[in-house]
Each structure stands twice: as C-alpha cells, then as structure tokens.
C-alpha positions, 0 to 999 in steps of 0.5 A: 500500500506504500505505492497507493499514490502511483498511477499504476497502483492497483485501483483496489489499494487506492480505493481501500485508502480512500475508504479508510480516510473517508471513514475517519471523517465520517467518525469525526463529523458532528452533523455541522462540522468535523472535530480533529479528534473525538478524544483529544480535540472534541470541538471545531478548530479553525485551520483544521476545518479548512484542511478538512474541507480541502480533503472532504470536497473529494467525497462530499462537496456539500459537507465541505461547504458546510464545514466552512459555513459553520466555522464562519457562523462564529466569526466576530464582528471585527472580522476575526475567525476564532481558533475554536468554536465550542460544542455546547454538548461537550463537558467543560472538563473535556478540553482546556482552555474551555469556554468558561476560560475564554468568556467570549460572550462577555470579554469579547463583547466589545470586539463583537463576539457572537452571543449564540455560540461560545468561542476562543478569542485568538485566531489560527492561520488563514487557510480559509479563502484557499479552502473555499476556492478549492471547495467551489472548484470541486462542484461549481454547479452545487456551489453556485446553486447554494450561492456558496461563494457569494455568501462566504466572500464578504466574511473572508474579506472581513477576516483578511481586513482584520489581519491586515489592519488590526494585526499589522503590529510591526508596521511593515505590512505583515500580520502578527500572531499574539499567541503561539497557538495562533500560528498553529505550531504550538511549542515550536522552538521558534517561540522559545526566545519570545516566550522566555519573557512571559511569566507562566500562570501558576500550576493551580490555574489550569488542568491539562486535559491533553495529558489524559489522552497523550503521552506527556513526553510527546506534549508541550511541557508544563512550563510552556503551558503555563506561559500559554495560559498567561498570554491567553488570560492577559488577552482575555482580561484586556477584552481581546484588544490587539497590540497590547500584549507581551508576545507579538511575532511575524511568522513566515507560514502564517503570512504565506498562507495569508498571501495564498488566500489573497490569491484565492480571494482574487479568483473568488472575486472574478468568479463573482464578477469582479476583476480581482486585480486589487487582491492579486496586487495586495498579494504581491505587496505582501510577498515583497514584505515577507521577503524584506522582513523575514528572509535571510539570504545568508542562510537560505531561510525565512525566520520569525521576527520577534517584534518585542526583541532588542539587539541585546535580548536573548531572542537575537541569540537563541541557544545553540546558535552563534549570532555572528556566523553560522556553522558554514561561516555565513552571517546569522540573521539580523537581531530581531529575527529568531534564528531557529529553523522551524518548518514554518520557514519553508512554507513560503514555497507555496507562493507562486511569485516568490523570487527565484533566488529565494525559492532556490535558497529554500530548496537547498535548505529543505534538502540540506541536513536541517530538514533532510528532504529526499534524503535523511527522513521519511517526511519533513520534520517540524524543526531542524534535525541538527538543532539543540531542541530537536525531539522526534516525538515532542509535538512541534519540536521535531515530529513531521505533520501531515499539513505542513508536508502537504503544503511543501508537496504543493510548493514543490510541484508549483515550482516545477520540482515534480519528481520530488513532490511525487516522492513526498506524496507517496511517503505521505500516503504510505505513512497515513495508512501505516499509522491509522492517520496519526496526528504527527509522526517521527520524521525518521521512522514514520512511527505515529504519535498523538491521536489516531484517526486525526481529521486533517491527516485523513482529509489531506490523504484524500486530497493526495489520492487525487492525481495532481492535475485533478488536485490543482485544476482551477486551484493553483494559487497563482 
C-alpha cells in the first residue's frame, strides 16, 4: 500500500485508502462540522476545518461547504475567525482552555463576539479563502446553486481586513500572531526566545486535559503551558484588544498562507464578477514584505521576527546558535529575527511569485541536513534535525505533520520540482495508512504519535489520492 499514490497502483489499494480516510471523517463529523479528534480535540478548530474541507470536497462537496459555513457562523464582528468554536454538548472538563476560560460572550463583547455560540478569542492561520476556492472548484454547479461563494466572500474579506489592519503590529505590512497557538505550531522552538519573557500562570490555574489522552513526553511541557495560559488570560482580561500584549511575532507560514488566500480571494472575486486585480496586487505587496522582513539570504531561510526583541535580548541569540556566523561561516540573521529553523520557514514555497533566488535558497535548505528532504527522513520534520531542541516525538519540536508536508508537496510541484513532490506524496500516503492517520509522526521512522484517526491527516490523504492535475485544476494559487 506504500505505492497507493502511483498511477499504476492497483485501483483496489487506492480505493481501500480512500475508504479508510473517508471513514475517519465520517467518525469525526458532528452533523455541522468535523472535530480533529473525538478524544483529544472534541470541538471545531479553525485551520483544521479548512484542511478538512480541502480533503472532504473529494467525497462530499456539500459537507465541505458546510464545514466552512459553520466555522464562519462564529466569526466576530471585527472580522476575526476564532481558533475554536465550542460544542455546547461537550463537558467543560473535556478540553482546556474551555469556554468558561475564554468568556467570549462577555470579554469579547466589545470586539463583537457572537452571543449564540461560545468561542476562543485568538485566531489560527488563514487557510480559509484557499479552502473555499478549492471547495467551489470541486462542484461549481452545487456551489453556485447554494450561492456558496457569494455568501462566504464578504466574511473572508472581513477576516483578511482584520489581519491586515488590526494585526499589522510591526508596521511593515505583515500580520502578527499574539499567541503561539495562533500560528498553529504550538511549542515550536521558534517561540522559545519570545516566550522566555512571559511569566507562566501558576500550576493551580489550569488542568491539562491533553495529558489524559497523550503521552506527556510527546506534549508541550508544563512550563510552556503555563506561559500559554498567561498570554491567553492577559488577552482575555484586556477584552481581546490587539497590540497590547507581551508576545507579538511575524511568522513566515502564517503570512504565506495569508498571501495564498489573497490569491484565492482574487479568483473568488472574478468568479463573482469582479476583476480581482486589487487582491492579486495586495498579494504581491505582501510577498515583497515577507521577503524584506523575514528572509535571510545568508542562510537560505525565512525566520520569525520577534517584534518585542532588542539587539541585546536573548531572542537575537537563541541557544545553540552563534549570532555572528553560522556553522558554514555565513552571517546569522539580523537581531530581531529568531534564528531557529522551524518548518514554518519553508512554507513560503507555496507562493507562486516568490523570487527565484529565494525559492532556490529554500530548496537547498529543505534538502540540506536541517530538514533532510529526499534524503535523511521519511517526511519533513517540524524543526531542524541538527538543532539543540530537536525531539522526534515532542509535538512541534521535531515530529513531521501531515499539513505542513502537504503544503511543501504543493510548493514543490508549483515550482516545477515534480519528481520530488511525487516522492513526498507517496511517503505521505504510505505513512497515513501505516499509522491509522496519526496526528504527527517521527520524521525518521514514520512511527505515529498523538491521536489516531486525526481529521486533517485523513482529509489531506484524500486530497493526495487525487492525481495532481485533478488536485490543482482551477486551484493553483497563482
């Protein structure tokens, strides 16, 4: 079954994998949306639902549309799309932070939190316009008959306005994240320097329900969690007003996904009768800002920018990294950049108009010893294989994830690296089957970690089962 992605693979094998992936999505379906995991994550998560919609469009375009519509029904008046939409039938102690922690209907009232549903107050990466466009292309007739794009377009536009205006905390045009959970790679070593300034919440202030469903050695530490809780508490107590917190970071993958979704919004605008030119132009400006602010040509990598760092702050000298030169003798990133090699820095490969010298640099880094694409690993790790904080099993500190590898596969194909993309596609499908659609895996061995029957792992396997032409038809982001 490891060759289920090959065109020559027996149809029975491809059908079996498709059936198993579809069964995971069916199991995780609540009637209006899909939970990432029935045990560990029993609510609706924002970027999970976008990836689920991308995959489920191949099984049920209607359900894919409903997935996004349910999420955007919980959008706040200021445009933000909350990272969790809570299911009221789930007990409060099933997940932390629970609705009574976020207090969205009271603390979020000034920002226009909905009253009919409880949500969190932070956001997640903006994959949604891209997902909406791909879902539309799966069945344009159904989409038009339901006015799917016409109804969701203004919500997507408001979401992007929020990010581009309320979250441009650095003044350089890029959106900032104000909590590690917003970027989605919760305990990445990229967050260690900016998080080191945060005093953790006391241990008695929270109960970690995640440890009841996962191995502690695979999860973020209690110290990390205490800092997450402190940041979320301060944001809530500040009534979810942006720009006042101690954590503000410009992240490469968050902004690359925003740019890809701007390109998708341009396509949606054209489908609805507008030109889309302004959206494409904005995507080009954002791409230029991404390169200007986060690209380091000496290392061939995009890095996070810590907006609260100073030249003398440890964020400019992460542990294990020389601030003047790399191991190859090249100059290290500028002080405000966090010189940690997280997979986030490779995700801009999804951008169609990235300068060629930048693309070439990223490909060299991806194939090099830090990420081992095509050589040392089965799937691309979430963090530098040679880094001092690398751990092949601990959440985002080394394991490989299906969504980031799916994005890299698309980026490789977009830039003409078809053979390498096909090898990665094959590895992803084999790993998905071998691990029963694990949440994440050891990048060397492919051994599954975290939850099984994980929704986006199954959904993206469904997408990868389609031949590349079918996956990208009408759906490239250029």
